[in-house]
Structure formats: structure tokens, C-alpha cells
C-alpha positions as CSV (number, residue, x, y, z in Angstrom):
1,X,0.0,0.0,0.0
2,X,2.7,2.5,1.0
3,X,5.4,1.0,-1.2
4,X,6.8,-2.3,-2.5
5,X,9.8,-4.1,-1.1
6,X,12.9,-3.1,-3.0
7,X,15.5,-5.6,-4.4
8,X,19.0,-6.1,-3.0
9,X,20.6,-3.6,-5.3
10,X,18.0,-0.8,-4.5
11,X,18.2,-1.5,-0.8
12,X,22.0,-1.3,-0.8
13,X,21.7,2.1,-2.6
14,X,19.2,3.3,-0.1
15,X,21.4,2.3,2.8
16,X,24.3,4.3,1.5
17,X,22.3,7.5,0.8
18,X,24.5,9.5,3.3
19,X,27.8,8.0,2.2
20,X,30.1,10.2,0.2
21,X,30.6,8.4,-3.1
22,X,31.4,9.6,-6.5
23,X,28.0,8.6,-7.9
24,X,26.3,11.3,-5.8
25,X,26.2,14.9,-7.2
26,X,25.3,16.4,-3.8
27,X,27.5,16.5,-0.7
28,X,26.7,14.5,2.4
29,X,25.8,17.7,4.3
30,X,23.3,18.7,1.6
31,X,21.8,15.2,1.5
32,X,21.4,15.3,5.3
33,X,19.8,18.7,5.0
34,X,17.3,17.4,2.4
35,X,16.4,14.5,4.7
36,X,16.0,16.8,7.7
37,X,13.7,19.1,5.7
38,X,11.5,16.2,4.7
39,X,11.4,15.1,8.4
40,X,10.1,18.5,9.5
41,X,7.6,18.5,6.6
42,X,6.2,15.2,7.8
43,X,6.1,16.6,11.4
44,X,4.1,19.6,10.2
45,X,1.7,17.4,8.2
46,X,1.1,15.2,11.3
47,X,0.4,18.3,13.4
48,X,-2.1,19.7,10.9
49,X,-3.8,16.3,10.6
50,X,-4.2,16.0,14.4
51,X,-5.5,19.6,14.7
52,X,-8.1,18.8,12.1
53,X,-9.0,15.6,14.0
54,X,-9.5,17.5,17.2
55,X,-11.5,20.2,15.4
56,X,-13.8,17.6,13.8
57,X,-14.4,15.9,17.1
58,X,-15.1,19.2,18.9
59,X,-17.5,20.3,16.1
60,X,-19.5,17.1,16.4
61,X,-19.7,17.3,20.2
62,X,-20.8,20.9,19.9
63,X,-23.6,20.0,17.5
64,X,-24.6,17.1,19.7
65,X,-24.7,19.4,22.8
66,X,-26.8,22.0,21.0
67,X,-29.2,19.3,19.8
68,X,-29.6,17.9,23.3
69,X,-30.3,21.4,24.7
70,X,-32.8,22.1,21.9
71,X,-34.6,18.8,22.5
72,X,-34.8,19.5,26.2
73,X,-36.4,22.9,25.6
74,X,-38.9,21.5,23.1
75,X,-39.7,18.6,25.5
76,X,-40.6,21.2,28.2
77,X,-42.7,23.2,25.8
78,X,-44.6,20.2,24.3
79,X,-44.6,17.7,27.2
80,X,-43.0,15.1,24.9
81,X,-46.0,15.3,22.6
82,X,-46.1,15.2,18.8
83,X,-44.2,18.4,18.5
84,X,-41.3,16.9,20.3
85,X,-41.3,13.8,18.2
86,X,-41.4,15.8,15.0
87,X,-38.6,18.0,16.1
88,X,-36.5,15.0,17.2
89,X,-37.0,13.4,13.8
90,X,-35.8,16.5,12.1
91,X,-32.7,17.2,14.2
92,X,-31.4,13.8,15.1
93,X,-30.7,12.7,11.5
94,X,-28.6,15.9,11.1
95,X,-26.6,15.1,14.3
96,X,-26.1,11.5,13.1
97,X,-24.9,12.7,9.7
98,X,-22.3,15.0,11.3
99,X,-21.2,12.3,13.6
100,X,-20.8,9.7,10.9
101,X,-18.8,11.9,8.5
102,X,-16.7,13.1,11.4
103,X,-15.9,9.5,12.3
104,X,-15.1,8.7,8.7
105,X,-12.7,11.6,8.5
106,X,-11.0,10.7,11.7
107,X,-10.4,7.2,10.5
108,X,-8.9,8.6,7.3
109,X,-6.6,10.8,9.3
110,X,-5.4,7.9,11.4
111,X,-4.8,6.0,8.2
112,X,-2.8,8.9,6.8
113,X,-0.9,9.3,10.0
114,X,0.5,5.8,9.7
115,X,2.0,6.8,6.4
116,X,3.7,9.9,7.9
117,X,5.1,7.8,10.8
118,X,6.5,5.3,8.3
119,X,8.1,8.1,6.4
120,X,9.8,9.5,9.5
121,X,11.0,6.1,10.6
122,X,12.6,5.6,7.2
123,X,14.4,9.0,7.6
124,X,15.6,8.0,11.1
125,X,16.9,4.8,9.4
126,X,18.9,6.9,7.1
127,X,20.3,9.1,10.0
128,X,21.5,6.0,11.7
129,X,23.3,4.8,8.6
130,X,25.7,7.7,9.1
131,X,25.8,7.7,12.9
132,X,24.9,4.2,14.1
133,X,26.4,5.0,17.5
134,X,23.5,7.2,18.3
135,X,21.0,4.4,18.1
136,X,20.7,4.0,21.9
137,X,19.5,7.6,22.2
138,X,16.5,7.1,19.8
139,X,13.3,6.2,21.7
140,X,11.2,6.3,18.5
141,X,11.3,3.7,15.8
142,X,13.9,3.7,13.0
143,X,12.3,0.9,10.9
144,X,9.2,0.9,8.8
145,X,7.9,-2.5,9.9
146,X,5.1,-3.0,12.4
147,X,7.4,-3.0,15.4
148,X,9.1,0.3,14.3
149,X,5.7,2.0,13.7
150,X,4.5,0.9,17.1
151,X,7.7,2.1,18.7
152,X,7.1,5.6,17.3
153,X,3.5,5.5,18.6
154,X,4.8,4.3,22.0
155,X,2.5,1.2,21.8
156,X,3.0,-2.5,22.0
157,X,3.8,-4.2,18.7
158,X,1.1,-6.5,17.3
159,X,-2.3,-6.4,15.8
160,X,-3.8,-4.9,18.9
161,X,-7.1,-5.6,20.6
162,X,-10.4,-4.9,18.8
163,X,-11.7,-3.5,22.1
164,X,-8.9,-0.9,22.1
165,X,-10.5,0.8,19.1
166,X,-13.2,2.1,21.4
167,X,-10.8,4.1,23.5
168,X,-9.5,6.1,20.5
169,X,-11.2,9.3,19.4
170,X,-12.9,7.6,16.4
171,X,-14.0,4.8,18.7
172,X,-15.6,7.3,21.1
173,X,-17.5,8.9,18.2
174,X,-18.6,5.4,17.1
175,X,-20.2,4.8,20.5
176,X,-21.9,8.2,20.5
177,X,-23.1,7.7,16.9
178,X,-24.5,4.3,17.9
179,X,-26.5,5.9,20.8
180,X,-27.9,8.6,18.5
181,X,-28.8,6.0,15.9
182,X,-30.5,3.9,18.6
183,X,-32.5,6.8,20.0
184,X,-33.6,7.8,16.5
185,X,-34.7,4.2,15.7
186,X,-36.6,4.1,18.9
187,X,-38.4,7.3,18.2
188,X,-39.3,6.2,14.7
189,X,-40.7,2.9,16.1
190,X,-42.8,4.8,18.6
191,X,-44.0,7.1,15.8
192,X,-45.4,4.0,14.0
193,X,-47.2,2.8,17.1
194,X,-44.9,0.2,18.4
195,X,-45.0,-0.7,22.1
196,X,-42.5,1.0,24.3
197,X,-40.5,-2.1,25.3
198,X,-40.3,-3.2,21.6
199,X,-39.2,0.3,20.5
200,X,-36.6,0.3,23.3
201,X,-35.3,-3.1,22.3
202,X,-35.1,-2.0,18.7
203,X,-33.1,1.1,19.8
204,X,-30.6,-0.9,21.8
205,X,-30.1,-3.3,18.8
206,X,-29.6,-0.5,16.3
207,X,-27.1,1.2,18.7
208,X,-25.1,-2.0,19.1
209,X,-25.1,-2.8,15.4
210,X,-24.1,0.8,14.5
211,X,-21.2,0.7,17.0
212,X,-20.0,-2.6,15.7
213,X,-20.1,-1.6,12.1
214,X,-18.2,1.6,12.7
215,X,-15.6,-0.2,14.8
216,X,-15.1,-2.8,12.1
217,X,-14.7,0.0,9.5
218,X,-12.0,1.6,11.7
219,X,-10.2,-1.6,12.2
220,X,-10.2,-2.6,8.5
221,X,-9.1,0.9,7.3
222,X,-6.3,1.5,9.9
223,X,-5.0,-1.6,11.6
224,X,-5.5,-4.1,8.7
225,X,-3.7,-2.0,6.0
226,X,-0.9,-1.2,8.4
227,X,-0.1,-4.8,9.1
228,X,-0.3,-5.8,5.4
229,X,2.1,-3.1,4.2
230,X,5.5,-4.6,3.1
231,X,8.4,-3.1,5.0
232,X,11.5,-1.8,3.1
233,X,13.7,-1.6,6.2
234,X,12.5,-4.3,8.7
235,X,14.2,-4.5,12.0
236,X,16.3,-7.6,11.2
237,X,18.0,-5.6,8.4
238,X,19.0,-2.7,10.5
239,X,22.6,-1.8,10.9
240,X,24.3,-2.8,14.1
């Protein structure tokens, strides 16, 4: 997804990118400056992505808070009558739409963030080619395999737990979206004359199904592609 494994000749050329050889037209200092510039570019991109993620989550929570306050005021004015039900059927789909698109964008941001982390790990790999004695001072990853990516994130290598997805920001939005979808389904059921226990059961079922579908979407678009990506510089090929 993020690149194909290079053959032995290409990898050898990549490992000597900072070595002063006649085949290079740029000096080692200039090549190091180019790599450093790219490193800062990736850092800036990650910062912008996370700012967007926080803004998206804040926007959705603000819309949700405003909708809850509006529903409370209408409920007081209509005593949970037909006016309240009509208002809820108008406003809750909008809240759910904002929540779902915010969730989808956060999942996309997390997917993109893996690519930026992989790029920075590859740059650290190049740095350590010219100064391998500095390896013990690096607490982030310098390989683009799963272990290296998780080292940069400060997490444990491996596929991770499916339940862990719910403690992330997109996971939190998935749960909230599930609750909104369940409430909306319950109100629709009551509108069609269903009994309250049946409508409540339908709402719970819709909430659980929505949460599960969103969590599966997050897992397949972030964790799965990350683990399937071939590594150009796996840990066992790192310089000593």
C-alpha cells in the first residue's frame, strides 16, 4: 500500500544514501539537510492532521450538545408530545450525519498518520546509517515495519485488541453515533405505534449494530492495511 519491497541492489543504494561516493552529485551535508527538511515537513503534516481531527471531534460534540439542549427545551414546551417527536425526527438525523462523517474523516486521518510515521521512521533509518552509535539515544522507531511503527507511537507491537478501538477518538465517536442512531430508531418505532418495550429493544439493537459496524470500519481501514504493508527496512535488516 505504502510501497513495495525493493530488491537487494536498490536497498544497498538506499542504505548508502548518506555515504560520500562519486556517484552522488550532492555533498553528504546537503543530502542530510534534504532528509531533515523532509522530516520537518512530515512533522508539520502530522500536526495539521491532528489539529483537524480534534476540530472535527469538537465540532461534532458541539452539534450534539446544541441538539440535546434544543430537545430539552422542546420537550418542556410540548410535554413530549407530537411536536417533540417531529422536532427530534428533524434534528437527530442531522446530528447523526455530522457524527458519521466526522468519524469517517478521523479514521482517514489515522490511516494517513501511519504513512507519515512510516516516512519519519525511514528517515531515522537513514540518519542511523551515518551515525549508528546514536541508536541508543533514539526512543522512537527507525524501521518501517510493524514494530518500528508501534515504537514511534509508543504502543506494544502486534495487531492490537479490537476493544482498544473504542478508547480512541474515532471509537468514542462510534459509540456516540450508535447511541444517537438507537434513539432515532426508537423514536421512529414509537411514531409507528410500536409498544415502548419493543421500541426500546429496537433502539438498543440499532445502537449496538451501529457501534460494531463503525468499529469494524475503523479496524479494517487503519489496523489491517498497516499490518499488510510490506516493509522496506525491517528490524532484522537494521545496521548494528
